[in-house]
MARPAZA-669335 format. One record per residue (C-alpha): residue in three letters; x, y, z. Coordinates in steps of 0.05 Angstrom, whole numbers, padded with zeros to 5 digits, always signed. Example, Ala and Ser with C-alpha at 12.3 -4.5 7.8 and 13.67 -1.06 7.14 Angstrom:
2
ALA+00246-00090+00156;SER+00273-00021+00143;
% end
This chain:
323
MET+01848+01865+02181;LEU+01782+01834+02157;GLY+01740+01796+02208;ASP+01711+01727+02195;VAL+01636+01734+02183;PHE+01611+01671+02149;ASP+01632+01602+02124;THR+01584+01551+02095;GLU+01627+01494+02121;ASN+01592+01506+02188;LEU+01523+01494+02158;PRO+01484+01435+02129;VAL+01483+01437+02053;ARG+01408+01450+02050;ASP+01415+01515+02091;ARG+01475+01545+02056;VAL+01444+01585+01999;GLU+01392+01620+02042;ALA+01445+01636+02095;TRP+01491+01664+02041;ARG+01434+01707+02014;GLU+01422+01736+02083;ILE+01494+01749+02100;THR+01511+01783+02034;ALA+01448+01826+02040;ASN+01475+01852+02107;ALA+01549+01858+02086;LEU+01536+01884+02015;VAL+01466+01894+01985;PRO+01405+01848+01977;ASN+01407+01805+01915;GLU+01371+01745+01886;PHE+01412+01681+01881;ARG+01404+01619+01838;VAL+01447+01559+01854;ASP+01446+01488+01829;PRO+01422+01449+01890;ALA+01465+01390+01870;SER+01529+01430+01871;GLY+01538+01430+01947;PHE+01548+01505+01947;ARG+01608+01531+01987;ALA+01623+01603+02006;SER+01659+01646+02057;LEU+01661+01719+02074;ARG+01707+01764+02114;ALA+01691+01838+02121;ALA+01708+01904+02153;ASN+01680+01975+02155;LEU+01735+02025+02143;GLY+01705+02092+02160;GLY+01641+02080+02120;VAL+01676+02041+02065;GLN+01655+01968+02064;VAL+01708+01916+02045;ALA+01691+01843+02036;ALA+01735+01785+02015;MET+01694+01726+01990;THR+01700+01656+01963;TYR+01641+01621+01929;GLY+01620+01566+01882;SER+01582+01572+01817;HIS+01519+01615+01822;ARG+01477+01669+01789;THR+01461+01736+01822;ARG+01409+01789+01804;ARG+01396+01857+01834;THR+01326+01875+01811;PRO+01288+01941+01808;ARG+01244+01915+01864;LEU+01304+01904+01909;ILE+01332+01973+01892;ARG+01266+02006+01910;ARG+01266+01969+01976;SER+01338+01985+01995;ASP+01390+02027+01959;PRO+01451+02052+01998;GLU+01473+02090+01935;MET+01541+02059+01931;TYR+01593+02046+01878;ALA+01619+01975+01883;VAL+01688+01956+01857;GLY+01706+01883+01850;LEU+01775+01852+01841;VAL+01773+01780+01815;LEU+01824+01737+01851;ARG+01806+01669+01824;GLY+01757+01641+01774;VAL+01720+01671+01714;GLN+01664+01718+01732;GLY+01616+01758+01690;ILE+01572+01819+01703;LEU+01518+01855+01662;GLN+01494+01925+01679;GLY+01458+01971+01632;ARG+01484+01958+01562;CYS+01553+01935+01583;HIS+01577+01865+01598;ALA+01644+01843+01626;CYS+01675+01774+01631;LEU+01731+01780+01682;ASP+01792+01738+01695;ALA+01837+01738+01756;GLY+01871+01805+01766;GLU+01817+01846+01731;LEU+01773+01901+01762;VAL+01702+01923+01751;VAL+01658+01978+01778;TYR+01583+01974+01784;SER+01527+02012+01819;THR+01479+01989+01872;SER+01428+02039+01843;HIS+01419+02003+01776;PRO+01397+01931+01763;PHE+01453+01882+01748;GLU+01463+01808+01736;ALA+01527+01769+01753;ALA+01549+01698+01740;VAL+01605+01655+01769;ASP+01624+01589+01737;VAL+01674+01545+01774;ARG+01695+01476+01751;ASP+01740+01459+01809;GLY+01746+01491+01878;VAL+01717+01560+01889;ALA+01722+01629+01859;ALA+01747+01689+01900;SER+01742+01764+01898;VAL+01749+01827+01939;VAL+01691+01876+01935;VAL+01692+01948+01961;GLN+01630+01990+01969;VAL+01640+02066+01972;PRO+01583+02116+01983;ARG+01572+02154+01918;ALA+01574+02219+01956;LEU+01648+02206+01975;VAL+01670+02202+01902;PRO+01680+02273+01876;LEU+01667+02256+01803;PRO+01605+02270+01760;PRO+01560+02208+01763;SER+01549+02213+01688;ARG+01623+02202+01677;VAL+01628+02143+01724;ASP+01565+02111+01695;ARG+01602+02102+01629;LEU+01648+02053+01664;LEU+01596+02009+01697;ALA+01607+01936+01682;ALA+01668+01951+01638;ARG+01727+01904+01641;LEU+01785+01944+01670;PRO+01858+01921+01681;GLY+01887+01912+01750;HIS+01960+01903+01729;GLU+01981+01973+01706;GLY+01981+02045+01731;VAL+01932+02064+01785;GLY+01895+01999+01773;ARG+01956+01960+01797;LEU+01960+02004+01859;LEU+01886+01994+01874;ALA+01890+01918+01863;GLY+01951+01912+01907;PHE+01918+01952+01962;LEU+01856+01908+01959;VAL+01898+01845+01962;HIS+01936+01873+02022;LEU+01871+01889+02058;SER+01844+01819+02045;THR+01906+01782+02067;ASP+01932+01824+02125;THR+01918+01788+02191;GLY+01941+01843+02238;PRO+01895+01882+02284;CYS+01864+01947+02260;ARG+01845+02003+02308;PRO+01784+02047+02291;ALA+01829+02106+02275;ASP+01871+02062+02229;GLY+01808+02038+02195;ARG+01785+02109+02180;ARG+01853+02127+02151;LEU+01854+02065+02108;GLY+01784+02080+02084;GLY+01807+02150+02064;VAL+01866+02122+02025;LEU+01820+02073+01991;VAL+01771+02127+01970;ASP+01829+02168+01941;LEU+01854+02108+01902;LEU+01785+02090+01876;THR+01772+02162+01854;ALA+01839+02168+01818;TRP+01827+02101+01784;LEU+01757+02120+01762;ALA+01780+02189+01740;HIS+01835+02159+01698;HIS+01787+02113+01661;ALA+01732+02166+01656;ASP+01782+02218+01630;ALA+01762+02263+01688;VAL+01828+02273+01723;ASP+01822+02348+01722;ARG+01758+02343+01763;THR+01793+02306+01820;PRO+01814+02350+01878;ALA+01888+02368+01875;GLU+01900+02343+01946;MET+01873+02275+01926;ARG+01916+02271+01863;ARG+01978+02287+01904;GLY+01961+02233+01954;VAL+01954+02181+01898;GLN+02019+02206+01867;LEU+02055+02192+01933;LEU+02027+02121+01933;GLU+02053+02111+01863;VAL+02122+02136+01882;GLN+02124+02092+01945;HIS+02102+02032+01904;PHE+02159+02045+01855;ILE+02209+02050+01912;ARG+02187+01984+01943;ARG+02194+01949+01875;HIS+02266+01974+01866;LEU+02295+01968+01936;GLY+02349+01921+01913;ASP+02377+01971+01863;PRO+02437+02006+01894;GLU+02425+02063+01845;LEU+02357+02077+01876;THR+02365+02149+01900;PRO+02317+02208+01908;ALA+02342+02235+01842;ALA+02329+02169+01806;VAL+02259+02165+01836;ALA+02244+02237+01814;ALA+02268+02223+01744;ALA+02226+02159+01738;HIS+02163+02199+01755;HIS+02180+02261+01713;LEU+02186+02304+01776;SER+02238+02354+01796;LEU+02277+02334+01858;ARG+02248+02394+01895;SER+02176+02372+01877;LEU+02190+02301+01901;HIS+02217+02326+01968;ARG+02157+02372+01975;LEU+02110+02313+01960;PHE+02140+02273+02017;ARG+02143+02332+02064;GLU+02069+02349+02055;HIS+02038+02280+02047;ALA+02084+02229+02081;GLY+02084+02256+02151;GLY+02147+02296+02142;THR+02193+02237+02126;THR+02246+02248+02073;VAL+02252+02208+02009;ALA+02320+02180+02030;ALA+02293+02161+02099;TYR+02234+02125+02067;ILE+02281+02085+02021;ARG+02327+02067+02079;ALA+02269+02046+02124;GLN+02238+02002+02070;ARG+02306+01969+02055;LEU+02318+01955+02129;ALA+02248+01926+02138;ALA+02258+01880+02078;ALA+02326+01858+02104;ARG+02297+01845+02173;ARG+02243+01800+02143;ASP+02296+01760+02108;LEU+02338+01753+02171;ALA+02278+01726+02209;ASP+02261+01675+02154;PRO+02287+01606+02174;ARG+02289+01586+02100;LEU+02344+01638+02090;ALA+02385+01620+02151;SER+02445+01598+02109;ARG+02449+01664+02071;PRO+02506+01707+02098;VAL+02486+01773+02129;HIS+02527+01812+02078;ALA+02489+01778+02022;THR+02423+01799+02052;ALA+02449+01869+02059;ALA+02471+01871+01986;ARG+02404+01843+01962;TRP+02368+01902+01993;GLY+02413+01958+01969;PHE+02468+01959+02022;PRO+02533+01943+01984;ARG+02576+01958+02046;ALA+02563+01909+02103;ALA+02589+01959+02155;ASP+02539+02012+02132;PHE+02483+01961+02137;THR+02502+01939+02207;ARG+02506+02011+02231;ALA+02438+02029+02200;PHE+02406+01965+02227;ARG+02431+01978+02298;THR+02406+02049+02295;ALA+02337+02028+02272;TYR+02326+01966+02314;GLY+02375+01971+02372;THR+02413+01907+02355;THR+02460+01880+02302;PRO+02435+01839+02243;SER+02469+01776+02269;GLU+02440+01785+02338;TYR+02371+01797+02310;ARG+02375+01735+02266;ALA+02396+01692+02326;SER+02339+01717+02369;ALA+02287+01713+02313;GLN+02304+01642+02295;
% end
């Protein structure tokens, strides 16, 4: 998904900081850096442009970063930047707010205001995913979003968990991405970011209804994927868990999931999970019927029939060919 852009391992130690300054200025925004010369600074960056939304997955050693008024006057793309900390302790100061972030936490900041950031690493490197979204694409009053700048926000609950999971997926997926796919993913990311910001800014009513429905679908799908092994996972159970009527849930899928039904989505996700297990050599000793039961198919015959319909082969034949 993200393309390799930079790795300090390919450079002499004396050239690494200046090269990192230049590459981050192009991939993100220009900043000033301060690094202990004796630390043997290490960093890497992978990035992609998803329809105008910039995504960068980075690793780096200890350093200090400043975006000054002079740099802002020279170049300001007028972006909101959202960072997800993956590893290490990282701090940021913007305006009157300061956040010290641990792994799994999120922060939003603006390229249009000065900020300072610090990363302290004792062993190895820190890591994060940073998304830059043009301010014009976020349909929320800037005054409301500004209240959140450099605030410490959780990435393990609600829309924050959806956003964090999506960013991790973008940063770890190694498959190809066509331009049309990139634009669609960028649209989904903007919707998630907006819903997340609106939630914390108490501005949900200002978010377009279409966008809220799209995020609601992502929440429902995330719930389904987490409960695939529950044989009681039915459209009615999904609707009840989200305080929706069954009719509203079906309409949500019909209008925002390409016409697929709730039951068809559940079945497809269960079959995909079972197929991954069947192809895993570490699970070769697990009986097919046990794999079926694990993913919500208590009757082996029903699983075999559904698997053959979906993939054109039986589970046993697929396992033999995959391994």
